C-alpha positions, -999 to 999 in steps of 0.1 A, spaced: 899 -320 -881 895 -296 -850 864 -288 -868 853 -323 -860 867 -332 -829 852 -291 -818 818 -303 -836 824 -345 -816 827 -324 -784 795 -300 -789 772 -334 -791 785 -346 -768 781 -319 -744 748 -315 -753 742 -353 -747 750 -346 -716 737 -318 -704 700 -334 -718 709 -361 -697 717 -346 -671 684 -322 -673 659 -354 -677 678 -367 -646 671 -332 -626 633 -331 -641 629 -370 -630 645 -353 -595 625 -326 -590 589 -342 -599 598 -370 -574 601 -348 -545 567 -332 -560 555 -359 -560 564 -370 -523 552 -338 -509 516 -340 -525 515 -378 -509 525 -363 -476 496 -334 -483 472 -363 -491 480 -382 -457 479 -352 -441 440 -340 -451 430 -381 -450 446 -379 -412 429 -342 -407 393 -355 -421 394 -393 -399 404 -369 -368 371 -345 -378 351 -372 -386 358 -389 -351 348 -354 -335 321 -351 -352 311 -393 -340 314 -382 -305 292 -357 -308 263 -370 -324 267 -396 -299 269 -373 -274 237 -354 -287 221 -391 -292 226 -391 -259 214 -360 -244 184 -360 -262 175 -397 -252 184 -389 -215 155 -358 -221 129 -379 -240 130 -405 -212 130 -379 -180 97 -365 -200 84 -402 -207 92 -414 -169 70 -378 -158 44 -387 -181 40 -420 -169 39 -406 -126 10 -382 -141 -11 -408 -159 -4 -427 -125 -16 -401 -105 -39 -390 -129 -50 -424 -125 -55 -429 -89 -75 -395 -85 -98 -412 -108 -101 -447 -86 -112 -424 -59 -130 -403 -74 -147 -435 -86 -149 -443 -50 -160 -417 -34 -194 -419 -62 -196 -453 -53 -198 -439 -14 -223 -412 -27 -244 -435 -44 -250 -458 -18 -255 -429 7 -281 -416 -21 -297 -450 -21 -307 -446 10 -317 -413 16 -340 -420 -12 -350 -451 4 -356 -433 35 -376 -408 20 -397 -431 2 -405 -447 38 -409 -412 45 -435 -405 22 -451 -434 26 -459 -428 64 -471 -387 54 -490 -408 27 -511 -432 57 -509 -398 76 -527 -377 57 -553 -407 50 -561 -414 87 -560 -368 91 -589 -365 59 -608 -398 75 -611 -384 112 -621 -348 96 -645 -359 69 -660 -382 102 -658 -350 122 -672 -331 98 -701 -354 89 -710 -354 127 -710 -318 132 -735 -315 98 -753 -341 117 -757 -324 147 -764 -290 134 -786 -307 105 -769 -294 77 -749 -307 51 -709 -308 47 -709 -281 22 -733 -259 42 -713 -265 74 -677 -256 59 -693 -223 41 -706 -215 74 -668 -223 89 -647 -199 64 -674 -176 70 -671 -174 110 -631 -172 106 -632 -147 83 -652 -126 97 -634 -129 130 -601 -121 111 -616 -93 96 -626 -77 125 -594 -85 147 -573 -68 115 -594 -41 108 -594 -33 150 -553 -31 147 -555 -12 118 -575 12 138 -553 13 167 -516 11 140 -538 40 124 -543 59 155 -511 59 169 -497 69 139 -518 101 143 -504 107 171 -471 104 163 -475 129 132 -491 153 148 -470 155 177 -443 156 145 -459 185 129 -464 208 159 -422 203 161 -421 216 130 -442 240 133 -430 252 160 -394 254 143 -406 271 112 -422 300 130 -388 309 148 -372 302 119 -345 326 107 -357 359 86 -326 358 62 -323 346 30 -304 314 23 -296 308 -11 -272 281 -23 -241 286 -33 -223 258 -65 -192 260 -65 -176 270 -109 -155 253 -128 -158 273 -158 -136 299 -162 -152 325 -183 -122 344 -206 -120 373 -233 -115 358 -262 -105 325 -278 -74 337 -288 -61 334 -254 -70 299 -254 -35 292 -273 -20 316 -251 -29 293 -219 -18 265 -237 16 272 -246 43 265 -272 38 229 -271 19 228 -241 44 242 -221 23 268 -198 -12 246 -191 16 218 -183 30 238 -156 -3 257 -148 -14 221 -143 13 204 -124 9 238 -100 -25 233 -88 -33 197 -93 -61 203 -118 -67 196 -148 -78 220 -171 -96 208 -203 -98 240 -230 -125 225 -262 -145 247 -289 -168 259 -261 -163 293 -274 -158 320 -239 -151 294 -215 -126 274 -199 -132 240 -176 -116 226 -145 -117 195 -133 -110 183 -99 -119 166 -69 -108 193 -44 -133 221 -48 -93 238 -27 -75 232 -56 -106 239 -81 -107 270 -66 -68 282 -63 -67 273 -100 -94 293 -110 -83 324 -89 -49 317 -106 -60 315 -139 -84 349 -135 -49 370 -125 -27 353 -150 -54 364 -177 -58 398 -163 -19 402 -160 -16 390 -195 20 375 -192 16 342 -193 45 320 -189 60 292 -163 77 313 -139 46 335 -137 23 307 -135 43 294 -98 44 329 -88 13 335 -95 -6 302 -87 14 307 -46 -3 338 -46 -38 322 -53 -28 296 -24 -19 329 4 -55 341 -11 -79 313 -7 -59 303 28 -71 339 37 -109 332 26 -110 302 44 -100 317 78 -127 348 74 -153 318 62 -149 298 88 -143 331 119 -175 344 102 -194 311 105 -181 307 138 -194 338 149 -225 338 130 -235 307 147 -226 313 185 -195 288 189 -170 305 204 -133 290 215 -127 270 183 -91 256 178 -81 277 148 -66 248 131 -99 234 134 -115 267 123 -88 266 89 -101 230 86 -139 240 86 -140 270 64 -131 248 35 -167 237 33 -172 270 18 -158 255 -12 -175 224 -12 -210 217 -21 -240 189 -14 -266 191 -43 -261 223 -47 -261 237 -11 -233 251 2 -219 226 30 -203 259 55 -240 282 53 -263 249 59 -241 242 86 -244 274 97 -282 271 92 -282 242 110 -265 258 141 -297 280 145 -325 259 145 -304 236 166 -301 265 190 -341 268 193 -350 237 194 -326 230 221 -342 259 240 -376 251 233 -372 215 243 -350 223 276 -320 204 262 -286 227 261 -283 254 230 -248 260 231 -237 221 224 -267 220 200 -250 247 180 -216 232 184 -226 201 172 -244 210 141 -221 235 130 -188 205 131 -217 180 120 -198 179 85 -165 190 94 -151 157 75 -163 162 47 -138 191 42 -112 159 39 -132 129 30 -112 134 -3 -83 128 12 -83 108 39 -102 74 39 -138 65 59 -164 81 56 -173 120 70 -189 115 98 -158 87 115 -136 114 100 -154 143 119 -154 117 150 -111 117 146 -106 157 140 -131 166 167 -112 141 191 -77 152 175 -82 190 187 -96 183 222 -134 191 212 -158 184 241 -174 148 238 -211 157 240 -200 177 209 -187 147 194 -219 124 208 -244 154 189 -226 152 156 -223 115 155 -257 105 155 -268 124 124 -264 101 97 -272 75 119 -241 58 121 -243 60 161 -269 59 181 -284 91 200 -264 90 232 -284 127 240 -313 150 233 -289 171 210 -275 140 191 -314 140 180 -318 177 179 -285 180 153 -306 148 132 -340 167 131 -322 201 122 -300 182 90 -329 166 79 -349 207 82 -323 228 68 -317 196 38 -349 192 30 -368 226 28 -376 244 -1 -350 257 -24 -325 247 2 -312 221 -27 -311 213 -60 -303 184 -83 -294 179 -121 -316 172 -147 -298 143 -149 -304 128 -112 -334 148 -105 -351 122 -141 -328 91 -123 -342 100 -87 -381 98 -101 -373 65 -121 -357 47 -89 -386 58 -76 -411 38 -98 -390 11 -107 -392 1 -68 -431 6 -70 -433 -11 -97 -415 -45 -88 -442 -53 -65 -466 -78 -75 -498 -75 -82 -494 -33 -91 -507 -23 -128 -490 17 -134 -476 42 -106 -465 76 -109 -437 98 -94 -453 131 -88 -445 168 -65 -405 161 -80 -405 130 -66 -414 139 -30 -450 113 -37 -459 82 -54 -492 76 -64 -494 34 -69 -527 23 -90 -530 -16 -82 -553 -44 -95 -587 -46 -79 -593 -84 -83 -554 -93 -73 -554 -78 -39 -575 -69 -13 -576 -32 12 -558 -54 36 -531 -60 7 -530 -28 -7 -520 -10 28 -493 -35 30 -478 -30 -2 -476 7 6 -457 -3 35 -439 -24 18 -425 -1 -15 -421 29 13 -397 4 32 -381 -3 2 -374 29 -9 -359 41 31 -337 11 29 -324 13 -17 -323 53 -22 -309 89 -8 -335 117 -4 -338 149 13 -369 150 32 -398 123 32 -413 108 0 -451 99 6 -462 66 -10 -502 68 -21 -515 29 -30 -552 34 -51 -575 2 -53 -605 11 -73 -631 -14 -73 -661 -15 -99 -696 -32 -101 -718 -25 -128 -747 -44 -141 -771 -39 -170 -813 -38 -166 -830 -50 -192 
């Protein structure tokens, strides 16, 4: 009995437990369902909020884009309006110009008609006069015209020949006087030889192995040398030679002396390079001072400012067409002094003006202006007398000849630079000068051929005889000479010879 009760109780307990478990699971599932609904509702709220934000941002961006587009449209409309205004104004201006042009055309047509009528009256009067002259002279109209033309031509030719003869006579007198002056100067020329001096830009080295040593590791030595001297050093495949390139001749001289000393010493390194360059500068300054003092003493120009002498000595390293400028200045001083003594001028002023005439070339690569203007400023700065300044400033005709000494300095410059052997050109410059002379001569009409001869001192021009008369040939020679003077630079003078040949050939049968 008790077992049944126990089993009944167990069954009842199991049933009650199942009911409780079911109720518990039902309550648990209901709780989870509530939380999921809450989450879903929250997600829906977030989505609606985000959609609202996106919509507002899109509306704002749309408004901004619409505003930009409207601004661009307004700007384009304004530009279009302005362009239309300009086109309208241009059309109005063109209309006005067209009206003015029509008026001018009408006026020109009226003038043409007036001129035509005047010409017709003139032709009628001329014909009547010719007929009357022919009737009075008993000649035909053609005979009278030919006789009148022949008479006018004869009178014109005689007048031209008289004028040409006078010009030739006066020109020969002037040339003779100039030749006497040149011969007098040539007789009293210097007895010593004056050789041209060219500043060398190539440094000879004992062997090509030194090139690598001069360049140094990663180019340190050559960079230090270029930085210290301010000169570009060119090391190429040329055996036994190194080139120095610079517009400043003093720098080239310092670089040359420094490089030669470094090669002799054998220790080529940045520290040694700086020390050697400083020593080379001292040596060059010493040479400049010695050369200037010697030049002033030889030229007979004393009591010059020491600073002025240092500038003058720099011309020892400056050349012009292969001629040393300092040596050229000393030679000019001698020539100017001789000419001044011959003509009764002041020899001391002439010598000083000639010695200092090119002093501006010592600084023309550093100071702006022509070497004449630079030289004037240098001489005025160091208190040189005004007579010497006037004597030097006119040697290139940049300033007028104010004194006799200024003319003497210009003549001495032409003689010293133009004498044979004083200056030399490179082959390229020589050929270019000849080509320029021939090109100028060939540019004139009627020229058949031309040749520049005597190293460019003379040009012979052959003209077509059937296109040019003797008088025109003389005029052509003068025009060619004027063109050469105005367009070319050359020492001395160039002779222009125009040749016109006329041949008359007949056959007797």
